[in-house]
Every structure is written in structure tokens, then in C-alpha cells.
C-alpha positions in Angstrom: -149.1 23.8 -69.1 -146.4 25.1 -66.8 -143.4 26.9 -68.2 -140.1 24.9 -68.5 -137.6 25.4 -65.7 -135.3 28.4 -66.2 -131.5 27.7 -66.5 -128.7 30.1 -66.0 -125.1 29.4 -67.1 -122.7 31.2 -64.9 -119.2 31.9 -66.1 -116.8 33.6 -63.7 -114.0 35.3 -65.7 -110.8 37.1 -65.3 -108.7 37.9 -68.4 -110.1 35.1 -70.6 -110.2 36.9 -73.9 -108.5 34.0 -75.6 -111.3 31.5 -74.7 -114.5 33.4 -73.7 -116.1 33.6 -77.1 -115.8 29.8 -77.6 -117.1 29.1 -74.1 -120.2 31.3 -74.6 -120.9 29.9 -78.1 -120.4 26.2 -76.9 -122.9 26.6 -74.0 -125.4 28.5 -76.0 -125.4 25.7 -78.5 -125.5 23.0 -75.9 -128.3 24.7 -73.8 -130.3 26.9 -76.2 -133.0 27.5 -73.6 -130.5 28.8 -71.0 -129.3 32.4 -70.4 -125.5 32.6 -70.4 -124.1 35.1 -67.8 -120.4 36.1 -67.8 -119.3 37.7 -64.5 -116.2 39.7 -65.3 -113.7 40.2 -62.4 -111.8 43.3 -63.4 -110.4 41.9 -66.7 -108.1 44.2 -68.6 -108.0 42.3 -71.9 -111.5 42.9 -73.3 -113.1 39.7 -71.9 -116.4 41.5 -71.1 -116.7 43.0 -74.6 -116.0 39.7 -76.3 -118.5 37.9 -74.1 -121.2 40.4 -74.8 -120.5 40.2 -78.6 -120.8 36.4 -78.3 -124.3 36.7 -76.9 -123.8 36.5 -73.1 -125.2 38.9 -70.5 -122.3 40.5 -68.7 -122.1 41.6 -65.1 -119.0 43.1 -63.4 -117.7 42.2 -60.0 -115.2 44.7 -58.5 -114.0 42.6 -55.5 -111.1 40.4 -56.8 -111.3 36.7 -56.3 -113.4 33.8 -57.6 -115.2 33.4 -54.2 -116.4 37.0 -54.4 -117.6 36.3 -57.9 -119.5 33.2 -56.9 -121.2 35.1 -54.0 -122.5 37.7 -56.5 -123.6 35.2 -59.1 -125.8 33.3 -56.7 -127.2 36.4 -55.2 -127.9 38.4 -58.4 -129.3 35.7 -60.8 -132.6 34.0 -60.4 -133.2 30.6 -62.0 -134.5 27.2 -61.3 -131.1 25.6 -62.0 -127.6 27.0 -62.3 -124.6 25.6 -64.3 -121.3 27.1 -63.2 -118.3 26.7 -65.5 -114.9 28.4 -65.7 -114.2 30.5 -68.7 -110.9 28.9 -69.7 -112.2 26.6 -72.4 -111.1 23.4 -70.6 -114.6 22.0 -69.9 -116.9 20.1 -72.2 -120.0 22.1 -73.1 -121.7 19.0 -74.6 -121.8 17.5 -71.1 -124.0 20.3 -69.8 -127.4 18.6 -70.4 -126.3 15.5 -68.4 -125.3 17.7 -65.4 -128.6 19.6 -65.5 -130.5 16.4 -65.9 -129.1 15.4 -62.4 -130.7 18.5 -60.9 -134.0 18.8 -62.9 -134.8 15.2 -63.5 -133.1 13.3 -60.6 -133.6 15.9 -57.8 -129.9 16.4 -56.9 -128.9 19.7 -55.4 -125.4 19.6 -56.8 -123.9 17.7 -59.7 -120.1 17.8 -60.0 -118.3 17.2 -63.3 -115.6 14.8 -62.4 -112.7 15.6 -64.8 -110.9 13.1 -66.9 -107.9 14.6 -68.8 -108.2 14.3 -72.6 -104.9 16.0 -73.3 -101.6 15.3 -71.6 -101.2 19.0 -70.6 -104.7 19.4 -69.1 -103.4 19.4 -65.6 -100.5 21.5 -64.5 -97.6 19.7 -62.8 -98.6 18.8 -59.3 -102.2 19.8 -59.7 -103.5 16.2 -60.2 -101.7 14.9 -57.2 -102.8 17.9 -55.1 -106.4 17.4 -56.2 -106.4 13.7 -55.1 -104.7 14.6 -51.8 -107.2 17.3 -50.9 -110.2 15.3 -52.2 -109.2 12.3 -50.0 -108.6 14.6 -47.0 -112.0 16.2 -47.3 -113.8 12.9 -47.8 -112.3 11.6 -44.6 -113.1 14.7 -42.6 -116.7 14.8 -43.5 -117.4 11.0 -44.0 -118.8 11.1 -47.5 -116.8 10.1 -50.6 -116.2 12.7 -53.4 -113.8 12.4 -56.4 -113.1 15.9 -57.6 -113.7 18.7 -55.0 -111.8 21.3 -57.1 -113.8 20.9 -60.3 -115.1 24.3 -61.6 -117.9 22.7 -63.6 -121.0 22.1 -61.5 -124.8 22.2 -61.7 -126.9 23.5 -58.8 -130.5 23.7 -57.7 -132.1 27.0 -56.7 -132.3 26.0 -53.1 -128.6 25.1 -53.0 -127.6 28.5 -54.6 -129.9 30.6 -52.4 -128.7 28.9 -49.2 -125.0 28.9 -49.9 -123.2 31.4 -47.6 -120.1 32.0 -49.9 -117.6 33.1 -47.3 -114.3 32.5 -49.1 -112.7 35.0 -51.4 -110.5 33.0 -53.9 -110.1 29.6 -55.6 -110.9 27.8 -52.3 -114.5 28.5 -53.0 -114.8 25.0 -54.7 -113.9 23.4 -51.3 -116.6 25.5 -49.7 -119.2 24.5 -52.3 -118.6 20.8 -51.6 -118.6 21.2 -47.8 -122.0 23.1 -47.9 -123.5 20.1 -49.6 -121.9 17.6 -47.4 -123.0 19.4 -44.2 -126.6 19.6 -45.1 -126.6 16.1 -46.4 -127.9 17.2 -49.8 -128.3 14.7 -52.7 -125.2 15.1 -54.7 -124.3 13.4 -58.1 -121.0 13.1 -60.0 -120.8 12.9 -63.8 -117.6 11.9 -65.7 -116.7 14.6 -68.2 -113.7 15.2 -70.5 -111.2 17.9 -69.4 -109.1 19.6 -72.0 -105.8 21.5 -72.1 -106.1 25.3 -72.1 -106.1 26.6 -75.7 -103.0 28.4 -77.1 -102.6 31.9 -75.7 -104.6 31.2 -72.5 -102.9 31.2 -69.2 -103.9 29.7 -65.8 -104.5 32.0 -62.8 -103.7 29.2 -60.3 -100.6 29.1 -58.3 -99.8 25.4 -57.3 -98.3 26.2 -53.8 -100.1 29.3 -52.9 -103.6 28.2 -53.8 -103.0 24.6 -52.6 -102.1 26.0 -49.2 -105.1 28.3 -49.2 -107.4 25.4 -50.0 -105.8 23.2 -47.2 -106.1 26.0 -44.8 -109.7 26.5 -45.7 -110.4 22.7 -45.2 -108.9 22.9 -41.7 -110.9 26.0 -40.9 -114.0 24.4 -42.1 -113.2 21.3 -40.1 -112.8 23.4 -36.9 -116.0 25.2 -37.7 -118.2 22.4 -38.7 -116.8 19.6 -36.4 -115.8 21.6 -33.4 -116.3 18.8 -30.9 -114.2 16.4 -32.9 -111.6 19.1 -33.6 -111.2 20.4 -30.0 -111.7 16.9 -28.7 -108.7 15.6 -30.5 -106.7 18.6 -29.2 -107.9 17.7 -25.7 -106.9 14.1 -26.1 -103.4 15.0 -27.1 -103.0 17.5 -24.3 -104.5 15.1 -21.8 -102.1 12.2 -22.9 -99.1 14.6 -22.6 -100.2 15.7 -19.1 -100.5 12.0 -18.1 -97.1 11.0 -19.5 -95.5 13.8 -17.5 -97.6 13.7 -14.4 -97.9 9.9 -13.6 -94.2 9.6 -12.7 -94.5 12.6 -10.4 -97.6 11.2 -8.7 -96.0 7.7 -8.3 -92.9 9.4 -6.7 -95.0 11.3 -4.3 -96.9 8.2 -3.3 -93.6 6.4 -2.6 -91.7 9.2 -0.9 -94.1 11.9 0.0 -92.0 14.4 -1.9 -92.4 16.3 -5.2 -88.8 16.9 -6.3 -89.7 17.7 -10.0 -91.9 20.6 -9.2 -91.7 22.2 -12.7 -92.8 19.0 -14.3 -95.8 18.9 -11.9 -96.8 22.4 -12.9 -96.4 21.6 -16.6 -98.6 18.5 -16.2 -101.3 20.4 -14.4 -101.2 23.2 -16.9 -101.6 20.7 -19.8 -104.5 19.0 -18.1 -106.3 22.2 -17.6 -105.8 23.1 -21.2 -107.2 19.7 -22.2 -110.2 20.4 -20.1 -110.8 23.8 -21.5 -110.3 22.5 -25.1 -113.0 19.8 -24.5 -115.5 22.2 -23.0 -114.8 24.7 -25.8 -115.7 22.0 -28.3 -118.9 21.2 -26.5 -119.9 24.9 -26.5 -119.0 25.5 -30.2 -120.8 22.3 -31.2 -124.0 23.8 -29.8 -123.4 27.0 -31.7 -122.6 25.1 -34.9 -125.8 23.1 -34.7 -127.7 26.4 -34.4 -126.0 27.8 -37.5 -126.6 24.5 -39.4 -130.3 24.7 -38.5 -130.5 28.2 -39.9 -128.9 27.1 -43.2 -131.2 24.1 -43.4 -134.2 26.5 -43.0 -132.9 28.7 -45.7 -132.4 25.6 -47.9 -135.9 24.2 -47.2 -137.5 27.6 -47.9 -136.7 27.2 -51.6 -138.4 25.1 -54.1 -137.2 21.5 -54.7 -135.2 20.8 -58.0 -137.3 20.1 -61.0 -140.6 21.1 -59.3 -142.6 24.1 -60.4 -146.1 25.2 -59.1 
């Protein structure tokens, strides 16, 4: 008989001494067959020591930022399935088997825990609205529905983890995780899970405005990178319309009188039309480059074993 699939629980942490022991104990109880890894990101409060004492394997990541931690987690840990969860004690460990079932039994490459607040203070002021806004924006950009793109509780297949490029550095990594799955048209599942308030003495590292802006900027950057023809085509359309609005009266006056009295307007309209043309052809060229990059990522994805299948 073949061995059961290996499972790694990956916990990125920064100064979570108040919660890390409970998180490790909860996931060891929910998934006794799994190895719990805590990736400590320069904590100064003894998080690593407490995690090790609770039974986790501890690794250190010196580059600050959750995106840098995710990059190291996927690169350094080998498993058939991965479960990533924040170390702040807000996620439900009892839901872990349901998330992994989506990968190992149903063949999904990513299963996202859609958060439903149990406590009134689970979401910080503005975060629920910001999450809905960014989630809806991303769904419209990439044409596939998703309900909680900022969830830090997800299960992944091996082929997802080993093909994920992990380019971001901070909390915008959740956006990048979602876009990677959408772009390669991977099978994705969503599972409703409880979401709890941070325990007493634990403090969030998120900044509502700073991290919200970074996530929005990442989404726009990804839109330009992954949909360059649409992105630059829209810019070309706007520039072309502006050129026509400015240029048509000049052309009509020239046809009627044979004169161009508004010479600066004519120059501006010509310049805008040239910029529109350049923007359109830039989109065409970048679209070819993007297709090549996507094919390489797809080859890396397909080179790995499918979820739930072992030789």
C-alpha cells in the first residue's frame, strides 16, 4: 500500500508570542499526521522558542515581510499538500481537515477559507469594507468570482506551491496567491470558516491605509502585467478619444477655410493620437511576452504531481 500523502502546516509569524502556542497545539490536534512549521520573521518576543516548545519545527526568515516568508516556506518545505495559516489565533483549526479534503480528495489546487466573523471585534474598523472592495475589484479584473482574497488561511497542492513565483514582499502576498490561481485557471474551492477576534494581548501588524494602498497598487500592477493588451488598450482608447475631441474641430475648420488657426490644438491632438497608437502596440507586444511567461508557469505547474495522487 502506498504511504498516505504528507501534509505541512505552514505558519508565518512575527511577534506572536501571545498566540503561537495555542495555534501550534490546535493544528497538531486537528491534523495529527501533519508536520507543523513555524517560520519566524525576526520576532523579538520569544515566538520561535514558544513554537518549538509546543512541538513545531521552526525556521527563521531574515528578510522582513510576509511575502518573503511565503517564498521561503514554499521553497524549503516538501509535502503533498500545504496548509497556510496566520499565527494570530483568529482562524479555526477544526476547519483544517475540510480545507485539505478539497485538495487531496477533490483535486483543487487552492482552497480558501472564507472568513465569517464570530466575534464583533474580529475585523478591525474598515477592514471588512476594504476586503469586499478589493475582492470585488479583483473578481472583475480577472473574470472569476472570489469572496475573500485577503484570507490568510488556505490549503494548496504541491504543484501550486512549487509553481508560485512569490514576487511580493508584504501583506499583498494574499492578492498574488489568488491571481496565480486565476491566471493558470486552476481548480479553486472556498470553504466557510469561523473567524475569531485576536486574543487578549495580541496585536495586529496590519495598517488599514498603508496595507490597503499596497494591496490596491499590487492589483493594478498585476492587471498591467497579466492583462497588458486590455490595460494599454484602455489607455489607447482614452488617448484616442481625447485626440478626436480636440482634432475634429480643427480638421472641420481646415476643410471649410483651408486654414489652421488653432495650431497648438492641432499639435496636441496629433501628439495624443501618436501616444494612443504607441500604447496600443505596447499592449500587443507585452501581451505576447505575458503569454510566454504564462506558458512557462504552466509548464512548472504541470511538472508537479496532481493533488491527491501518489505513485
